[in-house]
C-alpha positions in Angstrom: -18.2 -4.3 5.4 -18.9 -0.6 5.9 -20.5 0.7 2.8 -20.6 4.3 4.0 -16.8 4.6 4.0 -15.1 6.9 1.5 -13.1 5.3 -1.3 -12.1 7.1 -4.4 -9.4 6.4 -6.9 -8.4 8.9 -9.5 -5.8 8.6 -12.3 -4.3 11.9 -13.6 -2.2 11.1 -16.7 -1.2 14.7 -17.1 0.7 14.7 -13.8 1.5 10.9 -14.0 -0.2 10.6 -10.6 -2.7 8.4 -8.9 -4.9 9.8 -6.1 -6.5 7.5 -3.6 -8.6 8.4 -0.6 -10.0 5.7 1.7 -11.7 5.7 5.1 -11.5 2.9 7.7 -13.8 2.4 10.7 -10.8 2.1 13.0 -8.6 4.3 15.2 -5.6 5.9 13.6 -3.0 4.0 15.6 -4.4 0.6 14.4 -4.5 1.8 10.7 -1.0 3.3 11.0 0.3 -0.1 12.3 -1.5 -1.9 9.4 0.5 0.2 6.9 3.9 0.2 8.8 4.3 -3.2 10.3 5.5 -6.3 8.2 3.4 -8.8 10.1 0.3 -6.8 9.3 1.2 -5.8 5.8 1.6 -9.5 4.9 -2.0 -10.2 6.0 -3.6 -7.8 3.6 -1.4 -6.2 0.9 -1.7 -8.9 -1.8 -5.0 -9.3 -3.7 -6.4 -12.8 -3.1 -5.6 -15.5 -4.0 -2.0 -14.0 -4.0 -0.3 -13.6 -0.6 2.4 -11.3 0.6 5.7 -12.3 2.2 8.2 -9.7 3.6 11.8 -10.8 3.4 13.0 -7.9 5.5 11.6 -4.5 6.6 13.2 -1.6 8.5 10.6 1.1 8.9 12.7 4.2 9.3 14.0 7.0 7.0 16.5 5.3 4.7 15.2 1.9 5.6 13.4 -0.4 3.2 10.9 -3.3 2.9 11.7 -6.0 0.4 8.8 -8.2 -0.2 7.0 -10.4 -2.7 3.5 -11.0 -3.8 3.2 -14.8 -4.3 0.7 -16.5 -6.5 -1.0 -19.8 -5.6 1.3 -21.5 -8.1 4.4 -20.1 -6.4 5.1 -17.2 -8.9 6.9 -14.4 -7.0 6.6 -10.7 -7.9 9.2 -8.8 -5.8 9.3 -5.0 -4.9 11.5 -2.7 -3.0 10.0 0.1 -0.9 12.6 2.7 0.4 11.3 5.0 3.1 12.3 8.6 2.5 10.3 10.5 5.2 8.3 9.5 8.3 6.2 11.6 10.6 4.7 9.1 13.1 0.9 8.6 12.9 0.5 11.3 10.2 2.6 10.8 7.1 5.2 8.6 5.5 6.7 8.6 2.0 8.5 6.0 0.1 10.0 5.1 -3.3 8.5 1.9 -4.7 10.1 -0.2 -7.5 9.6 -3.7 -8.8 12.7 -5.9 -8.3 14.1 -9.3 -9.0 14.6 -11.9 -6.3 18.1 -10.6 -5.6 16.8 -7.1 -4.8 17.9 -5.5 -8.0 15.3 -2.7 -8.7 13.5 -2.4 -12.1 13.5 1.4 -12.7 11.7 3.6 -13.1 9.7 3.4 -10.0 7.0 5.5 -8.2 6.9 7.9 -5.2 4.2 7.1 -2.7 3.0 9.8 -0.1 0.7 8.5 2.6 -1.4 10.9 4.9 -3.4 9.7 7.9 -6.1 11.6 9.7 -8.7 10.5 12.2 -12.2 12.1 12.7 -15.2 10.8 14.5 -13.7 7.3 14.9 -12.8 6.9 11.3 -9.3 7.1 9.9 -8.8 8.5 6.5 -5.7 7.5 4.4 -4.8 9.7 1.5 -2.3 8.2 -0.9 -0.6 10.0 -3.8 1.4 7.9 -6.2 3.7 9.8 -8.5 5.2 7.8 -11.4 8.5 8.8 -12.9 7.1 8.0 -16.4 3.7 8.1 -18.1 4.5 4.7 -19.7 4.9 3.2 -16.2 1.7 4.7 -15.0 -0.1 3.4 -18.0 1.5 0.0 -17.5 0.3 -0.1 -13.9 -3.2 0.7 -14.9 -3.2 -1.8 -17.7 -1.9 -4.6 -15.4 -4.9 -4.0 -13.1 -3.5 -1.9 -10.4 -6.9 -0.3 -9.5 -8.6 -3.7 -9.3 -5.7 -5.3 -7.3 -5.4 -2.3 -4.9 -9.2 -2.3 -4.3 -9.0 -6.1 -3.4 -6.1 -5.4 -1.0 -7.9 -2.6 0.6 -10.9 -4.8 1.1 -8.6 -7.3 2.8 -7.3 -4.6 5.0 -10.9 -3.6 6.0 -11.7 -7.3 6.9 -8.4 -7.5 8.9 -9.3 -4.4 10.8 -12.7 -5.7 11.6 -11.3 -8.9 12.9 -8.7 -7.1 15.1 -11.4 -4.8 16.5 -13.6 -7.7 17.4 -10.8 -9.2 19.5 -10.4 -5.9 21.5 
């Protein structure tokens, strides 16, 4: 692992927003693919020992990803991500909501804004997560969102290292 890579995670309850900045030692196109292709997302997005499975994904404005995080015991936690804006290789936005297995959302959800930049061989991903309610934000944090997200990002870093070694 690269210990010199930026990672900060800030919760601002006043604005019901989480701010995350993370650098990766990989080129922007590879990091972009890791955040926008189902086959790559399923390799890193769930904190271990959970896994991710995408039922369907259509990465375009108005499209959606419907996926589950699956526990070792088979418990499934479904979510819907609806893409609201995409600027290739630089930004995408989506609305995220938990859901049942039949794709019925549990509202309120949250709005995610991803920004990608590359400098000196490192790609920085800046994520802003706005929650529609303070109660939802507090529940996310209470359920271990920071710890789970950190584990997932570590999975991504390992995946990127593996992919770079194959090149």
